[in-house]
C-alpha positions in Angstrom: -11.7 9.5 -19.3 -10.0 6.5 -17.6 -9.1 3.8 -19.7 -10.6 0.6 -18.3 -9.2 -2.8 -19.2 -10.6 -6.5 -18.3 -9.2 -9.9 -18.4 -5.6 -9.1 -17.1 -6.3 -10.0 -13.4 -8.8 -12.2 -11.6 -9.8 -12.3 -8.0 -11.5 -15.5 -6.7 -12.0 -16.6 -10.4 -13.7 -13.5 -11.4 -12.2 -10.7 -14.0 -11.7 -7.7 -12.2 -11.5 -4.2 -13.9 -8.1 -2.4 -14.1 -8.3 1.4 -14.3 -5.4 3.3 -16.4 -2.5 2.5 -18.4 0.5 0.3 -17.2 3.6 2.3 -16.2 6.2 1.4 -18.3 10.2 1.1 -17.5 11.8 4.6 -17.5 8.3 6.3 -17.4 7.5 9.0 -14.6 5.2 7.7 -12.1 1.7 9.2 -12.3 0.4 11.0 -9.1 -1.8 8.8 -6.9 -4.0 9.1 -4.0 -4.2 6.6 -1.3 -5.8 6.9 2.2 -4.2 6.9 5.4 -5.0 5.1 8.5 -7.0 8.1 9.5 -8.9 8.1 6.0 -7.2 11.3 5.1 -6.2 11.4 1.2 -2.5 11.2 0.7 -1.0 12.2 -2.6 1.8 9.8 -3.2 4.3 12.1 -5.1 3.2 15.4 -4.1 3.1 14.7 -0.3 6.6 13.2 -0.6 8.3 15.8 -3.0 12.2 16.1 -2.7 12.3 12.6 -1.3 13.7 9.1 -2.7 10.5 7.0 -3.0 10.1 3.3 -2.4 6.8 2.2 -3.8 5.6 -1.1 -2.9 2.3 -2.9 -3.0 0.7 -6.0 -1.8 -2.7 -7.8 -1.7 -4.0 -8.0 1.6 -2.8 -8.0 5.2 -5.0 -11.0 5.8 -2.9 -13.3 3.6 -0.2 -15.4 5.3 2.3 -14.6 2.5 1.7 -10.7 2.6 1.8 -10.9 6.4 5.3 -12.5 6.4 6.3 -10.0 3.6 4.9 -6.8 5.6 7.0 -8.1 8.6 10.2 -8.5 6.9 9.7 -5.3 4.8 8.9 -3.2 8.1 12.1 -4.1 9.6 13.9 -3.4 6.7 12.5 0.0 6.3 13.1 0.8 10.0 16.8 1.2 9.3 16.4 3.5 6.2 17.3 7.0 6.2 14.3 9.5 6.7 15.4 10.9 3.3 13.4 7.9 1.9 9.6 8.0 1.6 8.0 4.2 1.9 4.6 3.9 0.2 3.2 0.5 0.5 -0.5 0.2 -1.0 -2.7 -2.3 -0.6 -6.5 -3.2 -1.4 -7.2 -3.0 2.5 -9.2 -0.5 4.0 -7.4 1.7 6.6 -9.3 -0.1 9.6 -7.7 -3.4 8.4 -4.2 -1.9 8.0 -4.6 -0.3 11.4 -5.7 -3.7 12.9 -2.8 -5.5 11.5 -0.4 -2.9 12.8 -1.9 -3.5 16.4 -1.7 -7.2 16.1 1.9 -7.0 14.8 3.1 -4.3 17.3 3.8 -2.1 14.5 4.0 1.7 15.7 4.8 3.1 12.5 4.4 1.1 9.3 5.4 1.5 5.7 1.9 1.2 4.2 0.6 4.4 6.0 2.9 6.5 4.0 5.8 7.4 6.4 7.3 10.6 5.1 
């Protein structure tokens, strides 16, 4: 059974439910599943096994701050080794991420797992 926690995060002034325990420093990351742009399940750890992982999270491509952050992150990520898996997770649905990439001229984006 998944632990449900309330009163930790608000969205538009309303409490949202957080599922699961916090990951603590030094603790092994738990497996997680996200959707790619093509709506294919991607297992964050299993599908990047043997690589160094950079995992980042942002709220939405439709906010100015996240838009700027993602442009910069994508520039920096392009220079990294192929031995590094970059996983960026957001609350956006895959079609919104795909729209952002098209508008930003990004052909391979870190938030649709680059492996």
